[in-house]
N, C-alpha and C positions, 0 to 999 in steps of 0.2 A: 523060323528063320533066325540065323545066327546074328548076334549083335556085333556091330563094328567096334573094333578096339580103338582106344584113344592113343594115337601115335603121332610122331612128329613128321614133318615133311620129308626129312632126310630118310626116315624109315620107309616111307611110302615110295620114294625114288629107288631105294635098295630093292624093295619087293618087285617094283615094276621092271627093273633091270633084269631080274631073274625071269620075268615073263617075256623078255625080248625087246623091251623098250630102251631107247637110248636118248640121252639129253641132246636135243638138236641145237638149242641155243638158250642163253640166259639173258634176261633183261631185268636188271634190278634184283629183286628177290624172287622173281618168277622163273621157274625152270620149265621149258617147253620140251616135252617128250614125244617122240615119234616111234612107231613100230614100222617094220619093213612093209607090212601090208596096208599102211596108210592111216591106221588109228593114231590118234594123238590126244594129248591133254596138257594142262598146265598145272604145276604143283608149286604153290608158294612156300618158300622156306623162310620162316621167321624163328630166330634163335629162341629155344626154350619153350615155344608154344606148341600145344597139341592141336591137331586138325579137328575141327568140329565134325560131327557125324553127317551133317547135310552136305558139306563140301567134299568129304571123303566119298559119300555115295555118288555125288556128281562126277568125281574123278573116275570111279569104277564104271559108271555108266558110259563115260567117254571112251574108256579103254575096253568096253564090252567084256568085263570080267564079272563073274559072280562073287558074292561075298565069301563063300567057302573056298573058292579058288584063290582069292586074294589072301585069306588068312593062312592057307597052306604055304604061300610064298614067303610069309614073314618068318 
């Protein structure tokens, strides 16, 4: 199994946009993303901080993306 990279929230949003997700709304530092088929997730954007592996895994689980699929979108 491929290890998840240490990336920022903005990089995650960029990759998810390539997968068809759009920012539905923003509340504070939390960006709510939705896909046309109903999948959705929340990505926190904190300047200069990388996302922890547990939170990134939860985001991928919400989006129903495999690790390798996500890494290919980066």
